[in-house]
VOGUSE-306030 format. One record per residue (C-alpha): residue in one letter; x, y, z. Coordinates in Angstrom, 3 decimals, padded with zeros to 6 digits, always signed. Layout:
REC  r         u         v         w
REC  a         X         Y         Z
...
% end
This chain:
REC  r         u         v         w
REC  m  -006.856  +002.559  -009.382
REC  t  -006.331  +000.729  -012.396
REC  d  -003.531  +002.460  -014.419
REC  t  -000.297  +000.281  -014.264
REC  v  +003.637  +000.461  -015.205
REC  r  +005.949  -002.282  -016.681
REC  f  +007.609  -004.302  -014.112
REC  g  +011.098  -004.267  -014.987
REC  r  +011.807  -005.921  -018.093
REC  t  +009.351  -008.676  -017.381
REC  d  +005.917  -009.459  -018.591
REC  m  +004.546  -008.122  -015.858
REC  e  +002.244  -005.041  -015.619
REC  i  +001.582  -003.723  -011.950
REC  t  -000.323  -000.741  -010.323
REC  r  +001.821  +001.897  -008.565
REC  l  +000.273  +000.417  -005.093
REC  g  +000.768  -003.162  -003.763
REC  f  -000.777  -004.787  -000.677
REC  g  +002.194  -005.313  +002.019
REC  s  +001.298  -008.498  +004.569
REC  w  +003.821  -008.028  +007.171
REC  a  +001.503  -006.078  +009.512
REC  v  -001.496  -008.873  +009.164
REC  a  +000.752  -011.659  +010.044
REC  g  -000.051  -011.576  +013.956
REC  p  +001.142  -011.869  +017.254
REC  g  +003.725  -014.341  +018.736
REC  w  +007.028  -014.221  +017.300
REC  k  +009.560  -011.011  +017.364
REC  f  +008.358  -008.880  +014.906
REC  g  +004.991  -008.864  +015.591
REC  w  +002.124  -005.959  +015.181
REC  g  +000.526  -006.773  +018.451
REC  a  -003.253  -008.594  +017.811
REC  t  -004.774  -009.168  +014.427
REC  d  -008.206  -010.683  +013.626
REC  d  -007.303  -013.533  +010.510
REC  a  -010.814  -012.567  +009.341
REC  e  -010.456  -009.121  +009.242
REC  s  -006.996  -009.464  +007.314
REC  i  -008.037  -011.538  +004.580
REC  e  -010.524  -009.495  +004.073
REC  a  -008.383  -006.487  +004.094
REC  v  -006.424  -008.132  +001.151
REC  r  -009.447  -008.950  -000.601
REC  h  -010.999  -005.428  -000.173
REC  a  -007.640  -003.917  -001.751
REC  v  -007.812  -005.918  -004.783
REC  r  -011.240  -005.108  -005.310
REC  s  -010.266  -001.562  -005.291
REC  g  -007.582  -001.968  -007.960
REC  v  -004.439  -003.721  -006.099
REC  n  -003.051  -006.198  -008.735
REC  w  -000.059  -007.859  -006.664
REC  i  +000.575  -008.317  -002.722
REC  d  +004.111  -008.869  -001.259
REC  t  +004.528  -010.911  +002.013
REC  a  +007.560  -012.964  +003.051
REC  a  +008.073  -016.611  +004.673
REC  v  +008.875  -015.290  +008.058
REC  y  +006.197  -012.169  +008.551
REC  g  +004.080  -014.567  +011.405
REC  l  +006.682  -017.479  +010.872
REC  g  +004.342  -018.118  +008.089
REC  h  +001.290  -017.303  +008.957
REC  s  +000.788  -013.981  +006.746
REC  e  +001.426  -016.224  +003.553
REC  e  -001.056  -018.760  +004.880
REC  l  -003.293  -015.743  +004.606
REC  v  -002.554  -014.630  +001.759
REC  g  -003.559  -018.081  +000.173
REC  k  -006.806  -018.119  +001.713
REC  a  -007.265  -014.245  +000.139
REC  v  -006.131  -015.336  -002.942
REC  a  -008.052  -018.478  -003.159
REC  g  -011.249  -017.069  -002.727
REC  l  -011.096  -014.351  -005.638
REC  p  -011.854  -015.663  -009.031
REC  e  -009.544  -016.151  -011.813
REC  s  -009.460  -013.166  -013.202
REC  e  -009.124  -011.091  -010.241
REC  r  -006.298  -012.981  -008.773
REC  p  -003.570  -011.024  -008.049
REC  y  +000.556  -011.481  -008.580
REC  v  +001.848  -012.830  -005.558
REC  f  +005.484  -011.912  -004.354
REC  t  +007.317  -013.405  -001.292
REC  k  +010.687  -013.849  -000.081
REC  a  +013.153  -016.450  +001.749
REC  g  +016.029  -016.179  +003.286
REC  l  +014.814  -015.055  +007.062
REC  v  +014.770  -018.862  +009.171
REC  w  +013.356  -018.666  +012.637
REC  d  +013.532  -021.692  +015.030
REC  p  +009.532  -023.227  +015.533
REC  a  +011.090  -024.273  +019.109
REC  d  +011.560  -020.485  +020.104
REC  p  +009.122  -018.539  +017.950
REC  q  +010.549  -015.234  +020.193
REC  a  +013.974  -015.678  +018.534
REC  a  +015.499  -013.763  +016.212
REC  p  +015.456  -015.451  +012.768
REC  r  +018.533  -016.356  +011.283
REC  r  +019.456  -014.988  +007.857
REC  i  +020.389  -017.919  +005.821
REC  m  +020.502  -018.511  +001.954
REC  k  +022.350  -021.912  +001.688
REC  p  +021.027  -023.695  -001.801
REC  a  +018.751  -026.474  -000.254
REC  s  +017.451  -023.927  +002.421
REC  v  +016.121  -021.959  -000.520
REC  r  +014.649  -024.738  -001.952
REC  r  +012.736  -025.943  +001.042
REC  e  +011.538  -022.584  +001.783
REC  l  +010.768  -022.543  -001.773
REC  e  +007.894  -025.575  -001.316
REC  d  +006.699  -024.462  +001.971
REC  s  +005.756  -021.387  +000.510
REC  l  +003.796  -022.657  -002.612
REC  r  +002.329  -024.849  -000.279
REC  r  +001.038  -022.049  +001.998
REC  l  +000.031  -019.766  -000.662
REC  g  -001.829  -022.498  -002.262
REC  v  +000.014  -021.230  -005.702
REC  e  +001.936  -023.130  -008.408
REC  r  +004.577  -020.493  -009.608
REC  i  +005.401  -017.582  -007.225
REC  d  +005.517  -014.478  -009.514
REC  l  +008.525  -012.593  -007.826
REC  y  +011.026  -014.861  -005.369
REC  q  +013.070  -011.884  -003.302
REC  v  +016.063  -012.718  -001.277
REC  h  +015.121  -010.649  +002.232
REC  y  +018.581  -009.745  +003.676
REC  p  +022.021  -010.693  +002.096
REC  d  +023.506  -014.224  +004.086
REC  t  +025.299  -013.527  +007.383
REC  g  +024.363  -016.307  +009.057
REC  e  +023.806  -014.573  +012.241
REC  s  +020.262  -013.999  +013.764
REC  l  +018.454  -010.304  +012.185
REC  e  +017.813  -007.965  +014.789
REC  y  +015.596  -004.828  +014.206
REC  a  +015.319  -003.389  +017.419
REC  g  +018.969  -003.486  +018.019
REC  g  +019.332  -001.246  +015.203
REC  g  +021.691  -003.598  +013.157
REC  f  +021.639  -006.513  +011.183
REC  g  +024.411  -008.921  +012.499
REC  a  +027.783  -009.951  +011.723
REC  v  +028.542  -011.841  +009.080
REC  s  +029.516  -015.800  +009.935
REC  p  +032.019  -017.687  +008.263
REC  n  +029.728  -020.210  +007.592
REC  a  +027.445  -017.384  +005.454
REC  t  +026.558  -018.110  +001.541
REC  p  +028.158  -015.512  -000.987
REC  l  +025.886  -013.820  -002.709
REC  e  +027.227  -015.421  -006.348
REC  e  +026.067  -019.146  -004.544
REC  y  +023.040  -017.807  -003.426
REC  w  +021.624  -015.741  -006.259
REC  q  +022.851  -018.764  -008.942
REC  v  +019.837  -020.862  -007.333
REC  m  +017.571  -017.889  -007.780
REC  a  +018.424  -018.120  -011.557
REC  d  +018.068  -021.696  -011.161
REC  l  +014.224  -021.692  -009.806
REC  k  +013.215  -018.899  -012.662
REC  a  +014.817  -021.112  -014.952
REC  e  +013.002  -023.960  -013.365
REC  g  +010.065  -022.168  -014.196
REC  k  +009.246  -022.425  -010.390
REC  v  +009.456  -018.547  -010.024
REC  r  +008.767  -016.033  -012.817
REC  a  +010.840  -013.233  -011.677
REC  i  +013.950  -012.892  -009.170
REC  g  +014.449  -009.878  -006.599
REC  l  +017.248  -008.646  -004.300
REC  s  +015.599  -006.931  -001.036
REC  n  +017.782  -004.973  +001.307
REC  h  +020.905  -005.175  -000.660
REC  s  +023.722  -002.588  -001.457
REC  v  +024.782  -001.451  -004.917
REC  e  +027.885  -003.245  -004.856
REC  e  +025.343  -006.438  -003.909
REC  l  +023.606  -005.819  -007.060
REC  e  +026.211  -004.956  -009.433
REC  a  +027.550  -008.743  -008.406
REC  a  +024.145  -010.551  -008.400
REC  e  +023.707  -008.616  -012.432
REC  k  +026.697  -010.048  -013.373
REC  i  +025.310  -013.651  -013.013
REC  a  +021.544  -013.497  -013.952
REC  h  +019.558  -010.021  -014.494
REC  v  +018.012  -008.470  -011.158
REC  d  +014.029  -008.381  -012.290
REC  a  +013.379  -006.020  -008.990
REC  i  +015.005  -004.759  -005.712
REC  q  +012.685  -003.845  -002.397
REC  p  +014.519  -001.477  -000.235
REC  p  +012.499  +000.756  +002.392
REC  f  +011.967  +004.331  +001.000
REC  s  +010.036  +007.102  +002.570
REC  a  +010.068  +011.013  +003.295
REC  i  +011.950  +009.875  +006.498
REC  n  +014.102  +006.843  +005.082
REC  r  +016.178  +007.955  +002.198
REC  s  +019.296  +005.951  +002.289
REC  a  +018.048  +003.204  -000.472
REC  a  +018.374  +006.512  -002.933
REC  a  +022.073  +004.911  -004.613
REC  e  +020.117  +001.639  -004.916
REC  i  +016.546  +002.957  -006.611
REC  a  +019.519  +005.234  -008.842
REC  w  +021.597  +001.791  -009.617
REC  a  +018.131  -000.381  -010.443
REC  r  +016.885  +002.659  -012.548
REC  g  +019.532  +002.503  -014.930
REC  n  +019.787  -001.651  -014.889
REC  d  +015.671  -001.732  -016.143
REC  t  +014.745  -003.190  -012.583
REC  a  +011.686  -002.647  -011.347
REC  v  +011.458  -001.367  -007.653
REC  i  +009.174  -002.016  -005.093
REC  g  +009.476  +000.134  -001.829
REC  y  +008.716  -000.945  +000.998
REC  s  +007.241  +000.985  +004.721
REC  p  +006.299  +004.343  +002.260
REC  l  +004.737  +005.204  +005.602
REC  q  +007.603  +004.007  +007.943
REC  s  +005.623  +001.942  +009.870
REC  g  +002.549  +004.454  +010.495
REC  l  +005.211  +006.894  +011.923
REC  l  +003.664  +009.083  +008.374
REC  t  +000.182  +008.283  +008.646
REC  g  -000.460  +011.704  +010.487
REC  a  -002.260  +009.651  +013.185
REC  f  +000.550  +008.984  +015.437
REC  s  +002.227  +010.938  +018.747
REC  a  +004.283  +010.296  +021.649
REC  e  +001.357  +009.256  +023.673
REC  r  +000.519  +006.753  +020.999
REC  v  +003.643  +004.936  +020.592
REC  a  +003.680  +004.821  +024.627
REC  n  +000.327  +002.933  +023.816
REC  l  +001.351  +000.706  +021.774
REC  p  +000.897  -003.106  +022.913
REC  a  +003.796  -004.505  +025.014
REC  d  +004.268  -007.366  +021.713
REC  d  +004.273  -004.788  +018.922
REC  w  +007.667  -004.474  +017.684
REC  r  +007.534  -001.064  +017.132
REC  l  +008.055  -000.063  +020.768
REC  g  +011.784  -000.452  +020.548
REC  h  +013.024  +000.842  +017.176
REC  a  +014.966  +003.643  +016.974
REC  d  +012.558  +005.251  +014.861
REC  f  +009.848  +005.380  +017.665
REC  t  +012.056  +006.326  +020.558
REC  t  +015.036  +008.637  +019.868
REC  g  +014.081  +009.016  +016.372
REC  l  +010.373  +010.264  +016.900
REC  a  +010.234  +013.740  +017.000
REC  a  +012.116  +014.730  +014.219
REC  n  +009.866  +011.941  +012.406
REC  l  +006.791  +013.814  +013.640
REC  q  +007.771  +017.145  +011.988
REC  v  +008.051  +015.407  +008.860
REC  a  +004.542  +013.747  +009.300
REC  e  +003.201  +017.355  +010.171
REC  a  +004.462  +018.950  +006.959
REC  l  +002.669  +016.130  +004.825
REC  r  -000.691  +017.771  +006.395
REC  p  -001.156  +020.827  +004.625
REC  i  -000.136  +019.386  +001.431
REC  a  -002.562  +016.309  +001.901
REC  a  -005.466  +019.054  +003.330
REC  r  -004.517  +021.236  -000.643
REC  h  -005.047  +018.165  -002.524
REC  g  -008.141  +016.796  -000.788
REC  v  -006.579  +013.720  +000.121
REC  t  -005.664  +011.704  +003.180
REC  v  -001.792  +012.209  +004.982
REC  p  -000.938  +008.437  +004.037
REC  e  -002.005  +009.573  +000.405
REC  a  +000.370  +012.208  +000.359
REC  a  +002.864  +010.201  +002.090
REC  i  +003.267  +007.239  -000.421
REC  a  +002.833  +010.067  -003.154
REC  w  +005.643  +011.288  -002.259
REC  a  +007.582  +007.713  -002.329
REC  l  +006.161  +007.394  -005.961
REC  a  +007.219  +010.914  -007.337
REC  w  +011.107  +009.468  -007.015
REC  p  +012.531  +008.597  -010.169
REC  g  +012.437  +004.916  -010.696
REC  i  +010.310  +004.050  -008.238
REC  t  +008.215  +001.586  -009.895
REC  g  +005.148  +001.028  -006.633
REC  a  +005.438  +000.757  -003.301
REC  i  +003.909  -001.335  -000.801
REC  v  +001.598  -000.562  +001.564
REC  g  +000.567  -002.668  +004.577
REC  a  -003.167  -002.433  +006.016
REC  r  -004.855  -004.520  +008.737
REC  t  -008.166  -003.667  +008.117
REC  s  -010.511  -002.347  +005.242
REC  a  -010.776  +000.731  +006.301
REC  q  -007.046  +001.245  +006.769
REC  v  -006.725  +000.726  +002.989
REC  d  -009.080  +003.007  +002.028
REC  g  -007.104  +005.769  +003.554
REC  w  -004.418  +005.238  +001.341
REC  i  -005.866  +003.703  -002.052
REC  g  -005.818  +006.812  -003.750
REC  a  -002.181  +007.698  -003.080
REC  a  -001.425  +006.698  -007.119
REC  e  -003.596  +009.316  -008.098
REC  v  -001.880  +012.032  -006.318
REC  t  +000.544  +014.422  -008.507
REC  l  +002.866  +016.612  -006.047
REC  t  +004.122  +020.103  -006.853
REC  q  +007.728  +021.350  -006.581
REC  d  +006.215  +023.795  -003.898
REC  d  +005.042  +020.228  -002.216
REC  l  +008.009  +019.077  -002.547
REC  d  +010.087  +021.998  -001.227
REC  a  +007.927  +021.733  +001.532
REC  v  +008.668  +018.390  +002.743
REC  s  +012.539  +018.766  +002.020
REC  a  +012.601  +021.575  +004.252
REC  a  +011.087  +019.589  +006.788
REC  i  +013.296  +016.844  +006.127
REC  t  +016.250  +019.272  +006.797
REC  a  +014.990  +021.349  +009.554
REC  s  +014.379  +017.943  +011.960
REC  g  +017.174  +016.275  +010.661
REC  a  +015.163  +012.802  +010.435
REC  g  +016.258  +009.945  +008.162
REC  t  +019.479  +009.929  +005.566
REC  g  +019.882  +010.657  +001.813
REC  p  +018.828  +013.190  +000.125
REC  a  +015.792  +015.267  +000.894
REC  r  +013.655  +015.349  -002.661
REC  p  +013.845  +013.698  -006.087
% end
């Protein structure tokens, strides 16, 4: 995988697949994926880079700093000519005394600047290539498992204030580009009036298509789009079943999420529809699922997680797969029949 595409209006060129490092963050916090092996995780990052991936996406909150530390170690061990771009995020602040508590969505200027310095230290870099706001500031906790993202507190920082801070960090040279993750079209428009939104990071997969409007906005504003969870946290790998979900470790956040409980049967129908498509193209089911996301107009790249080098090998060829209209029709039919997710059923 060597082909690259322009990253919005920036001077960066990225591969269409990026390494997502949420899953390597390890246990011991509310949204962990169960036990991981740090040496194996670092090798997975390096293997992805050796295989052609030229960017890594992480966040301060993943593993409460641990993911950034692992990415820093992986990047430090690579020759300068092979160093990938490093993207990270701010705005989810945790309580070190209570690691199992849900992090709070805070984007106060002083907090953002403190987070940036901590991320630079953990990553071992002098500048972050893309710094993103993880979620709009509400001042309250983030609850994935509860199916919602918390209420807005009177103490929440207005978007205009926190986006100005992000623009200031870019002007100061501490970050190369700035982006917004999980923000609505209305919020993107408000931010664009202050400073150009270099990139957005919405969730996007054949199951979760709810960000179609945000992707269309980005396409019209020359803003890059890096979609996360194209495999829907593993559901679109073809390896999941009700039995496997039941046997997930107790500290895996997926156990309590609707995608893996009330929505599981519908989601697995979509995964099954990808199986014959993958067979026709001679690729894996994960590669077919990611190719579906990459086929969407406006998607610059997809963030794909892995905990081992073998998992990387299972999706690394996705950028080379071009789905046909018949393929897209088949997935659309499965989405419609199952009722999985929300949003348009095909590009």
